[in-house]
C-alpha atoms as a printed R data frame, in Angstrom:
   type eleno elety resid chain resno       x      y       z
1  ATOM     1    CA   UNK     A     1   0.000  0.000   0.000
2  ATOM     2    CA   UNK     A     2   2.905  2.371   0.589
3  ATOM     3    CA   UNK     A     3   3.935  1.866  -3.058
4  ATOM     4    CA   UNK     A     4   0.487  3.011  -4.150
5  ATOM     5    CA   UNK     A     5   0.713  6.129  -1.996
6  ATOM     6    CA   UNK     A     6   4.189  7.043  -3.167
7  ATOM     7    CA   UNK     A     7   3.703  6.208  -6.868
8  ATOM     8    CA   UNK     A     8   0.117  6.928  -7.891
9  ATOM     9    CA   UNK     A     9   1.102  8.199 -11.345
10 ATOM    10    CA   UNK     A    10   2.859  4.934 -12.186
11 ATOM    11    CA   UNK     A    11  -0.106  2.840 -11.120
12 ATOM    12    CA   UNK     A    12  -2.447  5.112 -13.055
13 ATOM    13    CA   UNK     A    13  -0.343  4.751 -16.201
14 ATOM    14    CA   UNK     A    14  -0.316  0.954 -15.950
15 ATOM    15    CA   UNK     A    15  -4.067  0.869 -15.358
16 ATOM    16    CA   UNK     A    16  -4.809  3.143 -18.324
17 ATOM    17    CA   UNK     A    17  -2.520  1.151 -20.602
18 ATOM    18    CA   UNK     A    18  -4.187 -2.117 -19.591
19 ATOM    19    CA   UNK     A    19  -7.610 -0.568 -20.066
20 ATOM    20    CA   UNK     A    20  -6.689  0.624 -23.552
21 ATOM    21    CA   UNK     A    21  -5.470 -2.856 -24.487
22 ATOM    22    CA   UNK     A    22  -8.680 -4.450 -23.227
23 ATOM    23    CA   UNK     A    23 -10.805 -1.910 -25.110
24 ATOM    24    CA   UNK     A    24  -8.843 -2.602 -28.289
25 ATOM    25    CA   UNK     A    25  -8.727 -6.401 -28.145
26 ATOM    26    CA   UNK     A    26 -12.275 -6.961 -26.857
27 ATOM    27    CA   UNK     A    27 -14.440 -5.318 -29.504
28 ATOM    28    CA   UNK     A    28 -17.605 -6.815 -28.052
29 ATOM    29    CA   UNK     A    29 -17.538 -4.395 -25.101
30 ATOM    30    CA   UNK     A    30 -20.526 -2.072 -25.062
31 ATOM    31    CA   UNK     A    31 -19.752  1.478 -26.166
32 ATOM    32    CA   UNK     A    32 -21.469  2.870 -23.075
33 ATOM    33    CA   UNK     A    33 -19.114  0.896 -20.842
34 ATOM    34    CA   UNK     A    34 -16.039  2.125 -22.710
35 ATOM    35    CA   UNK     A    35 -17.253  5.738 -22.484
36 ATOM    36    CA   UNK     A    36 -17.993  5.375 -18.780
37 ATOM    37    CA   UNK     A    37 -14.521  3.956 -18.176
38 ATOM    38    CA   UNK     A    38 -12.985  6.810 -20.186
39 ATOM    39    CA   UNK     A    39 -14.805  9.340 -18.002
40 ATOM    40    CA   UNK     A    40 -13.649  7.527 -14.872
41 ATOM    41    CA   UNK     A    41 -10.064  7.495 -16.152
42 ATOM    42    CA   UNK     A    42 -10.197 11.261 -16.649
43 ATOM    43    CA   UNK     A    43 -11.462 11.738 -13.101
44 ATOM    44    CA   UNK     A    44  -8.809  9.471 -11.635
45 ATOM    45    CA   UNK     A    45  -6.172 11.288 -13.688
46 ATOM    46    CA   UNK     A    46  -7.207 14.577 -12.114
47 ATOM    47    CA   UNK     A    47  -6.927 13.030  -8.659
48 ATOM    48    CA   UNK     A    48  -3.480 11.623  -9.428
49 ATOM    49    CA   UNK     A    49  -2.366 15.021 -10.677
50 ATOM    50    CA   UNK     A    50  -3.536 16.680  -7.457
51 ATOM    51    CA   UNK     A    51  -1.683 14.089  -5.352
52 ATOM    52    CA   UNK     A    52   1.509 14.699  -7.327
53 ATOM    53    CA   UNK     A    53   1.063 18.480  -7.026
54 ATOM    54    CA   UNK     A    54   0.631 18.151  -3.255
55 ATOM    55    CA   UNK     A    55   3.789 16.028  -2.994
56 ATOM    56    CA   UNK     A    56   5.695 18.642  -4.999
57 ATOM    57    CA   UNK     A    57   4.388 21.493  -2.835
58 ATOM    58    CA   UNK     A    58   5.376 19.624   0.332
59 ATOM    59    CA   UNK     A    59   8.856 18.981  -1.043
60 ATOM    60    CA   UNK     A    60   9.285 22.632  -1.984
61 ATOM    61    CA   UNK     A    61   8.132 23.713   1.493
62 ATOM    62    CA   UNK     A    62  11.006 21.826   3.099
63 ATOM    63    CA   UNK     A    63  14.024 23.979   3.999
64 ATOM    64    CA   UNK     A    64  17.035 23.671   1.751
65 ATOM    65    CA   UNK     A    65  19.885 21.558   3.097
66 ATOM    66    CA   UNK     A    66  22.436 23.618   5.005
67 ATOM    67    CA   UNK     A    67  25.745 24.431   3.359
68 ATOM    68    CA   UNK     A    68  28.602 22.391   4.724
69 ATOM    69    CA   UNK     A    69  32.184 23.521   5.268
70 ATOM    70    CA   UNK     A    70  33.412 22.420   1.871
71 ATOM    71    CA   UNK     A    71  33.700 18.817   2.962
72 ATOM    72    CA   UNK     A    72  31.345 17.780   0.193
73 ATOM    73    CA   UNK     A    73  33.851 19.174  -2.301
74 ATOM    74    CA   UNK     A    74  36.600 17.105  -0.734
75 ATOM    75    CA   UNK     A    75  34.472 13.984  -1.049
76 ATOM    76    CA   UNK     A    76  33.843 14.748  -4.712
77 ATOM    77    CA   UNK     A    77  37.524 15.192  -5.526
78 ATOM    78    CA   UNK     A    78  38.469 13.886  -8.926
79 ATOM    79    CA   UNK     A    79  40.548 10.700  -8.965
80 ATOM    80    CA   UNK     A    80  42.943 12.446 -11.374
81 ATOM    81    CA   UNK     A    81  44.566 15.852 -11.547
82 ATOM    82    CA   UNK     A    82  43.149 18.639 -13.637
83 ATOM    83    CA   UNK     A    83  45.554 21.136 -15.220
84 ATOM    84    CA   UNK     A    84  45.539 24.488 -13.478
85 ATOM    85    CA   UNK     A    85  44.164 23.279 -10.180
């Protein structure tokens, strides 16, 4: 369940792709059912978009990581020498 909460867009994409395949390969489905499912997919897509927007807003509300004392630069030192440095 935590995967569903953290990745709703991925699950939505898989569901929509599977639904499109079923609609294509099962031509005997009633048109009304296909249209109802299309409307439901649009509604679920809006919900997924709002969840993703909320996650983005929460991430942007977090304070930026504090600057360190240059130790990160020392950890990222190149394994070879660069001319002029």
